[in-house]
N, CA, C and O atoms as a Maestro MAE file, in Angstrom:
{
 s_m_m2io_version
 :::
 2.0.0
}

f_m_ct {
 s_m_title
 :::
 protein
 m_atom[320] {
  # First column is atom index #
  i_m_mmod_type
  r_m_x_coord
  r_m_y_coord
  r_m_z_coord
  i_m_residue_number
  s_m_chain_name
  s_m_pdb_residue_name
  s_m_pdb_atom_name
  i_m_atomic_number
  :::
  1 25 9.253 6.139 -20.597 1 A "MET " " N  " 7
  2 3 9.581 6.505 -19.419 1 A "MET " " CA " 6
  3 2 10.971 5.153 -18.470 1 A "MET " " C  " 6
  4 15 12.119 5.214 -18.028 1 A "MET " " O  " 8
  5 25 10.359 4.577 -18.547 2 A "MET " " N  " 7
  6 3 11.168 3.164 -18.381 2 A "MET " " CA " 6
  7 2 13.345 2.445 -18.755 2 A "MET " " C  " 6
  8 15 14.278 1.713 -18.423 2 A "MET " " O  " 8
  9 25 12.622 3.828 -19.962 3 A "ILE " " N  " 7
  10 3 13.524 3.578 -21.185 3 A "ILE " " CA " 6
  11 2 15.281 4.571 -20.329 3 A "ILE " " C  " 6
  12 15 16.431 4.343 -19.955 3 A "ILE " " O  " 8
  13 25 14.419 5.500 -20.448 4 A "LEU " " N  " 7
  14 3 14.849 6.880 -19.606 4 A "LEU " " CA " 6
  15 2 15.181 6.814 -18.364 4 A "LEU " " C  " 6
  16 15 15.850 7.766 -17.962 4 A "LEU " " O  " 8
  17 25 14.943 6.038 -17.658 5 A "ASN " " N  " 7
  18 3 15.146 5.789 -15.860 5 A "ASN " " CA " 6
  19 2 16.117 4.592 -16.011 5 A "ASN " " C  " 6
  20 15 16.980 4.496 -15.139 5 A "ASN " " O  " 8
  21 25 16.091 3.543 -17.131 6 A "ALA " " N  " 7
  22 3 17.447 2.747 -17.185 6 A "ALA " " CA " 6
  23 2 18.376 3.458 -17.763 6 A "ALA " " C  " 6
  24 15 19.389 3.297 -17.081 6 A "ALA " " O  " 8
  25 25 18.723 4.545 -19.130 7 A "ILE " " N  " 7
  26 3 19.702 5.063 -19.048 7 A "ILE " " CA " 6
  27 2 19.987 5.997 -18.133 7 A "ILE " " C  " 6
  28 15 20.988 5.840 -17.434 7 A "ILE " " O  " 8
  29 25 19.356 6.866 -18.010 8 A "GLU " " N  " 7
  30 3 19.787 7.817 -16.468 8 A "GLU " " CA " 6
  31 2 20.181 6.979 -14.890 8 A "GLU " " C  " 6
  32 15 20.459 7.612 -13.871 8 A "GLU " " O  " 8
  33 25 20.141 5.806 -14.945 9 A "GLY " " N  " 7
  34 3 20.081 4.836 -13.614 9 A "GLY " " CA " 6
  35 2 19.349 5.143 -12.659 9 A "GLY " " C  " 6
  36 15 19.868 5.618 -11.649 9 A "GLY " " O  " 8
  37 25 18.246 4.988 -12.721 10 A "ARG " " N  " 7
  38 3 17.244 6.336 -11.944 10 A "ARG " " CA " 6
  39 2 16.797 5.110 -10.951 10 A "ARG " " C  " 6
  40 15 16.325 4.005 -11.220 10 A "ARG " " O  " 8
  41 25 17.079 5.638 -9.885 11 A "ASP " " N  " 7
  42 3 15.924 4.163 -8.943 11 A "ASP " " CA " 6
  43 2 14.149 4.698 -9.077 11 A "ASP " " C  " 6
  44 15 13.766 5.860 -8.944 11 A "ASP " " O  " 8
  45 25 13.417 3.694 -9.321 12 A "VAL " " N  " 7
  46 3 12.552 3.621 -9.555 12 A "VAL " " CA " 6
  47 2 11.423 2.854 -9.011 12 A "VAL " " C  " 6
  48 15 11.236 1.845 -9.690 12 A "VAL " " O  " 8
  49 25 10.378 3.005 -7.757 13 A "ALA " " N  " 7
  50 3 9.467 2.093 -6.985 13 A "ALA " " CA " 6
  51 2 8.554 2.543 -7.433 13 A "ALA " " C  " 6
  52 15 8.635 3.709 -7.820 13 A "ALA " " O  " 8
  53 25 7.120 1.718 -7.595 14 A "PHE " " N  " 7
  54 3 6.102 1.211 -7.365 14 A "PHE " " CA " 6
  55 2 4.729 0.683 -6.111 14 A "PHE " " C  " 6
  56 15 4.648 -0.240 -5.300 14 A "PHE " " O  " 8
  57 25 4.079 1.495 -6.395 15 A "ALA " " N  " 7
  58 3 3.297 1.011 -5.025 15 A "ALA " " CA " 6
  59 2 1.514 0.956 -5.276 15 A "ALA " " C  " 6
  60 15 0.740 1.645 -5.941 15 A "ALA " " O  " 8
  61 25 1.352 -0.232 -4.376 16 A "ASP " " N  " 7
  62 3 0.070 -0.268 -5.158 16 A "ASP " " CA " 6
  63 2 -0.977 -0.434 -3.673 16 A "ASP " " C  " 6
  64 15 -0.905 -1.533 -3.123 16 A "ASP " " O  " 8
  65 25 -1.715 0.388 -3.178 17 A "VAL " " N  " 7
  66 3 -3.011 0.006 -2.204 17 A "VAL " " CA " 6
  67 2 -3.856 -0.673 -2.549 17 A "VAL " " C  " 6
  68 15 -4.408 -0.425 -3.621 17 A "VAL " " O  " 8
  69 25 -4.195 -1.601 -1.884 18 A "VAL " " N  " 7
  70 3 -5.498 -2.795 -1.637 18 A "VAL " " CA " 6
  71 2 -6.054 -1.915 -1.494 18 A "VAL " " C  " 6
  72 15 -6.008 -1.114 -0.561 18 A "VAL " " O  " 8
  73 25 -6.707 -1.922 -2.453 19 A "GLY " " N  " 7
  74 3 -8.491 -1.791 -1.992 19 A "GLY " " CA " 6
  75 2 -8.120 -0.304 -1.583 19 A "GLY " " C  " 6
  76 15 -8.035 -0.001 -0.393 19 A "GLY " " O  " 8
  77 25 -7.948 0.418 -2.375 20 A "ALA " " N  " 7
  78 3 -7.473 2.072 -2.275 20 A "ALA " " CA " 6
  79 2 -8.904 2.932 -2.911 20 A "ALA " " C  " 6
  80 15 -8.918 4.154 -3.054 20 A "ALA " " O  " 8
  81 25 -9.809 2.225 -3.173 21 A "TYR " " N  " 7
  82 3 -11.603 3.155 -3.977 21 A "TYR " " CA " 6
  83 2 -12.364 2.701 -3.118 21 A "TYR " " C  " 6
  84 15 -13.119 3.615 -2.787 21 A "TYR " " O  " 8
  85 25 -12.663 1.473 -2.379 22 A "LEU " " N  " 7
  86 3 -13.576 1.141 -1.292 22 A "LEU " " CA " 6
  87 2 -13.282 2.203 0.110 22 A "LEU " " C  " 6
  88 15 -14.288 2.075 0.809 22 A "LEU " " O  " 8
  89 25 -12.510 2.990 0.652 23 A "HIS " " N  " 7
  90 3 -12.649 3.708 1.129 23 A "HIS " " CA " 6
  91 2 -12.493 5.048 0.664 23 A "HIS " " C  " 6
  92 15 -11.831 5.873 1.294 23 A "HIS " " O  " 8
  93 25 -13.053 5.292 -0.372 24 A "THR " " N  " 7
  94 3 -12.810 6.657 -0.580 24 A "THR " " CA " 6
  95 2 -14.601 7.085 -0.648 24 A "THR " " C  " 6
  96 15 -15.222 6.208 -1.248 24 A "THR " " O  " 8
  97 25 -15.172 7.827 -0.328 25 A "HIS " " N  " 7
  98 3 -16.361 7.803 -0.408 25 A "HIS " " CA " 6
  99 2 -16.528 9.071 -1.493 25 A "HIS " " C  " 6
  100 15 -15.762 10.020 -1.324 25 A "HIS " " O  " 8
  101 25 -17.355 9.127 -2.442 26 A "MET " " N  " 7
  102 3 -18.389 10.109 -3.287 26 A "MET " " CA " 6
  103 2 -18.417 11.738 -2.406 26 A "MET " " C  " 6
  104 15 -18.545 11.988 -1.208 26 A "MET " " O  " 8
  105 25 -18.247 12.596 -3.552 27 A "THR " " N  " 7
  106 3 -18.602 13.365 -3.065 27 A "THR " " CA " 6
  107 2 -19.083 15.133 -3.571 27 A "THR " " C  " 6
  108 15 -18.737 16.310 -3.673 27 A "THR " " O  " 8
  109 25 -20.455 13.818 -3.803 28 A "GLU " " N  " 7
  110 3 -21.424 14.196 -5.176 28 A "GLU " " CA " 6
  111 2 -22.188 13.608 -5.672 28 A "GLU " " C  " 6
  112 15 -21.840 12.429 -5.613 28 A "GLU " " O  " 8
  113 25 -23.282 13.734 -6.271 29 A "PHE " " N  " 7
  114 3 -24.173 12.520 -6.286 29 A "PHE " " CA " 6
  115 2 -23.752 12.468 -7.892 29 A "PHE " " C  " 6
  116 15 -23.599 13.317 -8.770 29 A "PHE " " O  " 8
  117 25 -23.623 10.687 -7.788 30 A "VAL " " N  " 7
  118 3 -23.140 9.371 -8.766 30 A "VAL " " CA " 6
  119 2 -24.269 8.960 -9.343 30 A "VAL " " C  " 6
  120 15 -24.843 9.115 -8.265 30 A "VAL " " O  " 8
  121 25 -25.529 8.398 -10.372 31 A "ALA " " N  " 7
  122 3 -26.177 7.590 -10.721 31 A "ALA " " CA " 6
  123 2 -25.076 6.622 -11.719 31 A "ALA " " C  " 6
  124 15 -24.297 7.105 -12.541 31 A "ALA " " O  " 8
  125 25 -25.233 5.188 -11.419 32 A "MET " " N  " 7
  126 3 -24.894 4.621 -12.176 32 A "MET " " CA " 6
  127 2 -26.079 3.459 -13.120 32 A "MET " " C  " 6
  128 15 -27.064 3.128 -12.461 32 A "MET " " O  " 8
  129 25 -25.998 2.959 -14.374 33 A "ARG " " N  " 7
  130 3 -27.489 2.582 -14.781 33 A "ARG " " CA " 6
  131 2 -26.561 1.145 -15.356 33 A "ARG " " C  " 6
  132 15 -25.629 0.953 -16.138 33 A "ARG " " O  " 8
  133 25 -27.593 0.160 -14.297 34 A "ILE " " N  " 7
  134 3 -27.275 -1.429 -15.010 34 A "ILE " " CA " 6
  135 2 -27.953 -2.139 -15.168 34 A "ILE " " C  " 6
  136 15 -29.010 -2.350 -14.574 34 A "ILE " " O  " 8
  137 25 -27.357 -2.806 -16.242 35 A "THR " " N  " 7
  138 3 -28.117 -3.411 -17.248 35 A "THR " " CA " 6
  139 2 -28.266 -4.983 -17.314 35 A "THR " " C  " 6
  140 15 -27.559 -5.379 -16.388 35 A "THR " " O  " 8
  141 25 -28.711 -5.852 -17.810 36 A "GLY " " N  " 7
  142 3 -28.729 -7.341 -18.394 36 A "GLY " " CA " 6
  143 2 -28.715 -8.680 -17.401 36 A "GLY " " C  " 6
  144 15 -29.657 -8.490 -16.631 36 A "GLY " " O  " 8
  145 25 -28.166 -9.773 -17.111 37 A "ALA " " N  " 7
  146 3 -27.843 -9.814 -16.138 37 A "ALA " " CA " 6
  147 2 -27.452 -9.862 -15.062 37 A "ALA " " C  " 6
  148 15 -27.872 -10.565 -14.142 37 A "ALA " " O  " 8
  149 25 -26.252 -8.808 -15.066 38 A "GLU " " N  " 7
  150 3 -25.822 -7.863 -13.481 38 A "GLU " " CA " 6
  151 2 -27.178 -7.368 -12.765 38 A "GLU " " C  " 6
  152 15 -27.109 -7.066 -11.573 38 A "GLU " " O  " 8
  153 25 -27.947 -7.309 -13.189 39 A "VAL " " N  " 7
  154 3 -29.346 -7.295 -12.494 39 A "VAL " " CA " 6
  155 2 -29.992 -8.369 -11.540 39 A "VAL " " C  " 6
  156 15 -30.450 -8.426 -10.399 39 A "VAL " " O  " 8
  157 25 -29.833 -8.990 -12.358 40 A "ASP " " N  " 7
  158 3 -30.956 -10.728 -11.996 40 A "ASP " " CA " 6
  159 2 -29.283 -10.538 -11.428 40 A "ASP " " C  " 6
  160 15 -29.176 -9.354 -11.111 40 A "ASP " " O  " 8
  161 25 -28.277 -11.092 -11.247 41 A "ILE " " N  " 7
  162 3 -27.784 -11.792 -10.248 41 A "ILE " " CA " 6
  163 2 -27.622 -10.963 -8.959 41 A "ILE " " C  " 6
  164 15 -27.529 -11.540 -7.875 41 A "ILE " " O  " 8
  165 25 -27.566 -8.935 -9.108 42 A "LEU " " N  " 7
  166 3 -27.749 -8.683 -7.814 42 A "LEU " " CA " 6
  167 2 -29.063 -8.872 -7.374 42 A "LEU " " C  " 6
  168 15 -29.221 -8.776 -6.157 42 A "LEU " " O  " 8
  169 25 -30.051 -9.117 -8.064 43 A "CYS " " N  " 7
  170 3 -31.169 -9.166 -7.303 43 A "CYS " " CA " 6
  171 2 -31.271 -10.751 -6.517 43 A "CYS " " C  " 6
  172 15 -31.813 -10.870 -5.418 43 A "CYS " " O  " 8
  173 25 -30.720 -11.815 -7.198 44 A "LYS " " N  " 7
  174 3 -30.675 -12.506 -6.828 44 A "LYS " " CA " 6
  175 2 -30.142 -12.613 -5.093 44 A "LYS " " C  " 6
  176 15 -30.585 -13.272 -4.153 44 A "LYS " " O  " 8
  177 25 -28.888 -11.543 -5.216 45 A "LEU " " N  " 7
  178 3 -28.186 -11.475 -3.849 45 A "LEU " " CA " 6
  179 2 -29.089 -10.414 -2.688 45 A "LEU " " C  " 6
  180 15 -28.963 -10.439 -1.464 45 A "LEU " " O  " 8
  181 25 -30.000 -9.516 -3.489 46 A "LYS " " N  " 7
  182 3 -30.797 -8.420 -2.529 46 A "LYS " " CA " 6
  183 2 -31.798 -8.610 -3.578 46 A "LYS " " C  " 6
  184 15 -31.805 -8.068 -4.683 46 A "LYS " " O  " 8
  185 25 -32.791 -9.595 -3.018 47 A "PRO " " N  " 7
  186 3 -34.335 -9.707 -2.765 47 A "PRO " " CA " 6
  187 2 -35.192 -8.168 -3.300 47 A "PRO " " C  " 6
  188 15 -35.859 -7.714 -4.229 47 A "PRO " " O  " 8
  189 25 -34.736 -7.883 -2.254 48 A "GLU " " N  " 7
  190 3 -35.737 -6.442 -1.848 48 A "GLU " " CA " 6
  191 2 -35.093 -5.569 -2.611 48 A "GLU " " C  " 6
  192 15 -35.469 -4.413 -2.420 48 A "GLU " " O  " 8
  193 25 -33.973 -5.745 -3.680 49 A "TRP " " N  " 7
  194 3 -33.956 -3.993 -4.952 49 A "TRP " " CA " 6
  195 2 -34.889 -4.569 -5.715 49 A "TRP " " C  " 6
  196 15 -35.152 -3.764 -6.608 49 A "TRP " " O  " 8
  197 25 -35.704 -5.807 -5.865 50 A "GLU " " N  " 7
  198 3 -36.733 -5.968 -6.990 50 A "GLU " " CA " 6
  199 2 -37.409 -4.511 -7.032 50 A "GLU " " C  " 6
  200 15 -37.482 -3.890 -8.092 50 A "GLU " " O  " 8
  201 25 -37.671 -4.239 -6.383 51 A "GLU " " N  " 7
  202 3 -39.030 -3.261 -6.560 51 A "GLU " " CA " 6
  203 2 -38.437 -2.106 -7.360 51 A "GLU " " C  " 6
  204 15 -39.162 -1.152 -7.642 51 A "GLU " " O  " 8
  205 25 -37.199 -2.136 -7.730 52 A "PHE " " N  " 7
  206 3 -36.791 -1.373 -8.407 52 A "PHE " " CA " 6
  207 2 -36.252 -1.142 -9.543 52 A "PHE " " C  " 6
  208 15 -36.003 -0.001 -9.931 52 A "PHE " " O  " 8
  209 25 -35.906 -2.632 -10.484 53 A "VAL " " N  " 7
  210 3 -36.038 -2.664 -11.316 53 A "VAL " " CA " 6
  211 2 -36.833 -2.457 -12.457 53 A "VAL " " C  " 6
  212 15 -37.901 -3.066 -12.396 53 A "VAL " " O  " 8
  213 25 -36.598 -1.562 -13.838 54 A "THR " " N  " 7
  214 3 -37.165 -1.106 -14.279 54 A "THR " " CA " 6
  215 2 -36.846 -2.332 -15.923 54 A "THR " " C  " 6
  216 15 -35.880 -3.051 -16.179 54 A "THR " " O  " 8
  217 25 -38.464 -2.019 -16.897 55 A "ILE " " N  " 7
  218 3 -37.616 -2.789 -18.194 55 A "ILE " " CA " 6
  219 2 -37.482 -1.974 -19.146 55 A "ILE " " C  " 6
  220 15 -38.622 -1.530 -19.283 55 A "ILE " " O  " 8
  221 25 -36.787 -1.449 -19.952 56 A "GLU " " N  " 7
  222 3 -36.103 -0.564 -20.719 56 A "GLU " " CA " 6
  223 2 -36.369 -1.384 -22.236 56 A "GLU " " C  " 6
  224 15 -35.402 -2.140 -22.139 56 A "GLU " " O  " 8
  225 25 -36.849 -1.671 -23.246 57 A "ASN " " N  " 7
  226 3 -35.643 -2.000 -24.361 57 A "ASN " " CA " 6
  227 2 -35.932 -3.280 -24.161 57 A "ASN " " C  " 6
  228 15 -35.154 -3.967 -24.824 57 A "ASN " " O  " 8
  229 25 -36.508 -3.770 -23.701 58 A "GLY " " N  " 7
  230 3 -37.051 -5.230 -23.064 58 A "GLY " " CA " 6
  231 2 -35.156 -6.025 -21.967 58 A "GLY " " C  " 6
  232 15 -34.469 -6.999 -21.658 58 A "GLY " " O  " 8
  233 25 -35.319 -4.864 -21.920 59 A "LYS " " N  " 7
  234 3 -33.905 -4.963 -20.855 59 A "LYS " " CA " 6
  235 2 -34.483 -5.200 -19.145 59 A "LYS " " C  " 6
  236 15 -35.682 -4.956 -19.014 59 A "LYS " " O  " 8
  237 25 -34.074 -5.446 -18.434 60 A "HIS " " N  " 7
  238 3 -33.995 -5.192 -17.193 60 A "HIS " " CA " 6
  239 2 -33.083 -4.099 -16.970 60 A "HIS " " C  " 6
  240 15 -32.030 -4.092 -17.608 60 A "HIS " " O  " 8
  241 25 -33.387 -3.003 -16.003 61 A "VAL " " N  " 7
  242 3 -32.745 -1.873 -15.276 61 A "VAL " " CA " 6
  243 2 -33.099 -1.523 -14.231 61 A "VAL " " C  " 6
  244 15 -34.265 -1.505 -13.840 61 A "VAL " " O  " 8
  245 25 -31.367 -0.935 -13.157 62 A "LEU " " N  " 7
  246 3 -31.115 -1.047 -11.931 62 A "LEU " " CA " 6
  247 2 -30.846 -0.082 -11.853 62 A "LEU " " C  " 6
  248 15 -30.857 0.180 -13.056 62 A "LEU " " O  " 8
  249 25 -30.475 1.118 -11.232 63 A "TYR " " N  " 7
  250 3 -30.718 2.869 -11.552 63 A "TYR " " CA " 6
  251 2 -29.465 2.546 -9.900 63 A "TYR " " C  " 6
  252 15 -30.039 1.906 -9.019 63 A "TYR " " O  " 8
  253 25 -28.334 2.849 -9.646 64 A "VAL " " N  " 7
  254 3 -27.968 3.052 -8.395 64 A "VAL " " CA " 6
  255 2 -27.291 3.961 -8.433 64 A "VAL " " C  " 6
  256 15 -26.690 4.461 -9.384 64 A "VAL " " O  " 8
  257 25 -27.358 4.331 -7.050 65 A "ARG " " N  " 7
  258 3 -26.148 5.712 -6.442 65 A "ARG " " CA " 6
  259 2 -24.871 5.127 -5.971 65 A "ARG " " C  " 6
  260 15 -24.686 4.082 -5.347 65 A "ARG " " O  " 8
  261 25 -24.018 6.024 -6.401 66 A "LEU " " N  " 7
  262 3 -22.490 5.437 -6.245 66 A "LEU " " CA " 6
  263 2 -22.546 6.244 -4.301 66 A "LEU " " C  " 6
  264 15 -23.130 7.121 -3.665 66 A "LEU " " O  " 8
  265 25 -21.627 5.306 -4.151 67 A "ASN " " N  " 7
  266 3 -21.475 5.919 -2.372 67 A "ASN " " CA " 6
  267 2 -20.039 5.835 -2.152 67 A "ASN " " C  " 6
  268 15 -19.566 6.693 -1.406 67 A "ASN " " O  " 8
  269 25 -19.021 4.719 -2.799 68 A "LYS " " N  " 7
  270 3 -17.998 5.018 -2.202 68 A "LYS " " CA " 6
  271 2 -17.115 4.693 -4.228 68 A "LYS " " C  " 6
  272 15 -17.401 3.702 -4.898 68 A "LYS " " O  " 8
  273 25 -16.675 5.190 -4.442 69 A "ALA " " N  " 7
  274 3 -15.124 5.521 -5.488 69 A "ALA " " CA " 6
  275 2 -15.438 4.154 -6.292 69 A "ALA " " C  " 6
  276 15 -15.469 3.066 -5.718 69 A "ALA " " O  " 8
  277 25 -15.695 4.332 -7.834 70 A "LEU " " N  " 7
  278 3 -16.081 3.676 -8.227 70 A "LEU " " CA " 6
  279 2 -14.764 3.182 -9.399 70 A "LEU " " C  " 6
  280 15 -14.710 3.751 -10.489 70 A "LEU " " O  " 8
  281 25 -13.916 2.262 -9.091 71 A "TYR " " N  " 7
  282 3 -12.553 2.057 -10.422 71 A "TYR " " CA " 6
  283 2 -12.958 2.662 -11.968 71 A "TYR " " C  " 6
  284 15 -14.104 2.575 -12.411 71 A "TYR " " O  " 8
  285 25 -12.111 3.133 -12.529 72 A "GLY " " N  " 7
  286 3 -12.426 3.859 -13.848 72 A "GLY " " CA " 6
  287 2 -13.063 4.919 -13.647 72 A "GLY " " C  " 6
  288 15 -13.022 5.452 -14.756 72 A "GLY " " O  " 8
  289 25 -13.708 5.687 -12.884 73 A "TYR " " N  " 7
  290 3 -14.288 6.872 -12.807 73 A "TYR " " CA " 6
  291 2 -13.365 7.925 -12.503 73 A "TYR " " C  " 6
  292 15 -12.774 7.801 -11.431 73 A "TYR " " O  " 8
  293 25 -13.054 9.130 -13.337 74 A "VAL " " N  " 7
  294 3 -13.005 10.029 -13.156 74 A "VAL " " CA " 6
  295 2 -12.316 10.805 -11.369 74 A "VAL " " C  " 6
  296 15 -11.162 11.194 -11.190 74 A "VAL " " O  " 8
  297 25 -13.309 10.818 -10.450 75 A "GLN " " N  " 7
  298 3 -13.204 11.359 -9.877 75 A "GLN " " CA " 6
  299 2 -12.903 10.571 -8.464 75 A "GLN " " C  " 6
  300 15 -12.854 11.024 -7.320 75 A "GLN " " O  " 8
  301 25 -12.743 9.419 -8.883 76 A "SER " " N  " 7
  302 3 -12.806 8.523 -8.444 76 A "SER " " CA " 6
  303 2 -10.989 8.959 -7.679 76 A "SER " " C  " 6
  304 15 -10.529 9.382 -6.618 76 A "SER " " O  " 8
  305 25 -10.708 8.708 -8.447 77 A "ALA " " N  " 7
  306 3 -8.453 8.838 -8.779 77 A "ALA " " CA " 6
  307 2 -8.373 10.136 -8.231 77 A "ALA " " C  " 6
  308 15 -7.559 10.295 -7.322 77 A "ALA " " O  " 8
  309 25 -9.151 11.233 -8.654 78 A "LEU " " N  " 7
  310 3 -8.939 11.963 -7.830 78 A "LEU " " CA " 6
  311 2 -9.146 12.118 -6.370 78 A "LEU " " C  " 6
  312 15 -8.364 12.747 -5.656 78 A "LEU " " O  " 8
  313 25 -10.261 11.505 -5.927 79 A "LEU " " N  " 7
  314 3 -10.602 11.936 -4.170 79 A "LEU " " CA " 6
  315 2 -9.656 11.082 -3.722 79 A "LEU " " C  " 6
  316 15 -9.586 11.058 -2.493 79 A "LEU " " O  " 8
  317 25 -8.556 10.046 -4.558 80 A "TRP " " N  " 7
  318 3 -7.933 9.252 -3.721 80 A "TRP " " CA " 6
  319 2 -6.811 9.861 -3.989 80 A "TRP " " C  " 6
  320 15 -5.769 9.507 -3.437 80 A "TRP " " O  " 8
  :::
 }
 m_bond[319] {
  # First column is bond index #
  i_m_from
  i_m_to
  i_m_order
  :::
  1 1 2 1
  2 2 3 1
  3 3 4 2
  4 3 5 1
  5 5 6 1
  6 6 7 1
  7 7 8 2
  8 7 9 1
  9 9 10 1
  10 10 11 1
  11 11 12 2
  12 11 13 1
  13 13 14 1
  14 14 15 1
  15 15 16 2
  16 15 17 1
  17 17 18 1
  18 18 19 1
  19 19 20 2
  20 19 21 1
  21 21 22 1
  22 22 23 1
  23 23 24 2
  24 23 25 1
  25 25 26 1
  26 26 27 1
  27 27 28 2
  28 27 29 1
  29 29 30 1
  30 30 31 1
  31 31 32 2
  32 31 33 1
  33 33 34 1
  34 34 35 1
  35 35 36 2
  36 35 37 1
  37 37 38 1
  38 38 39 1
  39 39 40 2
  40 39 41 1
  41 41 42 1
  42 42 43 1
  43 43 44 2
  44 43 45 1
  45 45 46 1
  46 46 47 1
  47 47 48 2
  48 47 49 1
  49 49 50 1
  50 50 51 1
  51 51 52 2
  52 51 53 1
  53 53 54 1
  54 54 55 1
  55 55 56 2
  56 55 57 1
  57 57 58 1
  58 58 59 1
  59 59 60 2
  60 59 61 1
  61 61 62 1
  62 62 63 1
  63 63 64 2
  64 63 65 1
  65 65 66 1
  66 66 67 1
  67 67 68 2
  68 67 69 1
  69 69 70 1
  70 70 71 1
  71 71 72 2
  72 71 73 1
  73 73 74 1
  74 74 75 1
  75 75 76 2
  76 75 77 1
  77 77 78 1
  78 78 79 1
  79 79 80 2
  80 79 81 1
  81 81 82 1
  82 82 83 1
  83 83 84 2
  84 83 85 1
  85 85 86 1
  86 86 87 1
  87 87 88 2
  88 87 89 1
  89 89 90 1
  90 90 91 1
  91 91 92 2
  92 91 93 1
  93 93 94 1
  94 94 95 1
  95 95 96 2
  96 95 97 1
  97 97 98 1
  98 98 99 1
  99 99 100 2
  100 99 101 1
  101 101 102 1
  102 102 103 1
  103 103 104 2
  104 103 105 1
  105 105 106 1
  106 106 107 1
  107 107 108 2
  108 107 109 1
  109 109 110 1
  110 110 111 1
  111 111 112 2
  112 111 113 1
  113 113 114 1
  114 114 115 1
  115 115 116 2
  116 115 117 1
  117 117 118 1
  118 118 119 1
  119 119 120 2
  120 119 121 1
  121 121 122 1
  122 122 123 1
  123 123 124 2
  124 123 125 1
  125 125 126 1
  126 126 127 1
  127 127 128 2
  128 127 129 1
  129 129 130 1
  130 130 131 1
  131 131 132 2
  132 131 133 1
  133 133 134 1
  134 134 135 1
  135 135 136 2
  136 135 137 1
  137 137 138 1
  138 138 139 1
  139 139 140 2
  140 139 141 1
  141 141 142 1
  142 142 143 1
  143 143 144 2
  144 143 145 1
  145 145 146 1
  146 146 147 1
  147 147 148 2
  148 147 149 1
  149 149 150 1
  150 150 151 1
  151 151 152 2
  152 151 153 1
  153 153 154 1
  154 154 155 1
  155 155 156 2
  156 155 157 1
  157 157 158 1
  158 158 159 1
  159 159 160 2
  160 159 161 1
  161 161 162 1
  162 162 163 1
  163 163 164 2
  164 163 165 1
  165 165 166 1
  166 166 167 1
  167 167 168 2
  168 167 169 1
  169 169 170 1
  170 170 171 1
  171 171 172 2
  172 171 173 1
  173 173 174 1
  174 174 175 1
  175 175 176 2
  176 175 177 1
  177 177 178 1
  178 178 179 1
  179 179 180 2
  180 179 181 1
  181 181 182 1
  182 182 183 1
  183 183 184 2
  184 183 185 1
  185 185 186 1
  186 186 187 1
  187 187 188 2
  188 187 189 1
  189 189 190 1
  190 190 191 1
  191 191 192 2
  192 191 193 1
  193 193 194 1
  194 194 195 1
  195 195 196 2
  196 195 197 1
  197 197 198 1
  198 198 199 1
  199 199 200 2
  200 199 201 1
  201 201 202 1
  202 202 203 1
  203 203 204 2
  204 203 205 1
  205 205 206 1
  206 206 207 1
  207 207 208 2
  208 207 209 1
  209 209 210 1
  210 210 211 1
  211 211 212 2
  212 211 213 1
  213 213 214 1
  214 214 215 1
  215 215 216 2
  216 215 217 1
  217 217 218 1
  218 218 219 1
  219 219 220 2
  220 219 221 1
  221 221 222 1
  222 222 223 1
  223 223 224 2
  224 223 225 1
  225 225 226 1
  226 226 227 1
  227 227 228 2
  228 227 229 1
  229 229 230 1
  230 230 231 1
  231 231 232 2
  232 231 233 1
  233 233 234 1
  234 234 235 1
  235 235 236 2
  236 235 237 1
  237 237 238 1
  238 238 239 1
  239 239 240 2
  240 239 241 1
  241 241 242 1
  242 242 243 1
  243 243 244 2
  244 243 245 1
  245 245 246 1
  246 246 247 1
  247 247 248 2
  248 247 249 1
  249 249 250 1
  250 250 251 1
  251 251 252 2
  252 251 253 1
  253 253 254 1
  254 254 255 1
  255 255 256 2
  256 255 257 1
  257 257 258 1
  258 258 259 1
  259 259 260 2
  260 259 261 1
  261 261 262 1
  262 262 263 1
  263 263 264 2
  264 263 265 1
  265 265 266 1
  266 266 267 1
  267 267 268 2
  268 267 269 1
  269 269 270 1
  270 270 271 1
  271 271 272 2
  272 271 273 1
  273 273 274 1
  274 274 275 1
  275 275 276 2
  276 275 277 1
  277 277 278 1
  278 278 279 1
  279 279 280 2
  280 279 281 1
  281 281 282 1
  282 282 283 1
  283 283 284 2
  284 283 285 1
  285 285 286 1
  286 286 287 1
  287 287 288 2
  288 287 289 1
  289 289 290 1
  290 290 291 1
  291 291 292 2
  292 291 293 1
  293 293 294 1
  294 294 295 1
  295 295 296 2
  296 295 297 1
  297 297 298 1
  298 298 299 1
  299 299 300 2
  300 299 301 1
  301 301 302 1
  302 302 303 1
  303 303 304 2
  304 303 305 1
  305 305 306 1
  306 306 307 1
  307 307 308 2
  308 307 309 1
  309 309 310 1
  310 310 311 1
  311 311 312 2
  312 311 313 1
  313 313 314 1
  314 314 315 1
  315 315 316 2
  316 315 317 1
  317 317 318 1
  318 318 319 1
  319 319 320 2
  :::
 }
}
């Protein structure tokens, strides 16, 4: 597209909205599975979450529900 725009002399502008996904609420139930070292880090930040940690195949696992959109999730882009 950049080459075509240049050949045809088009004016092109880009914009980025900082934190756009942080302002978008999920409209359906989405569960996310977090494993490994990330679980330990999250539990250090929020010790009350330790009761929800399970061990699967020797790894710590934490299941969470997404309330806000997550970058890389298809519905996030559609919602925003």
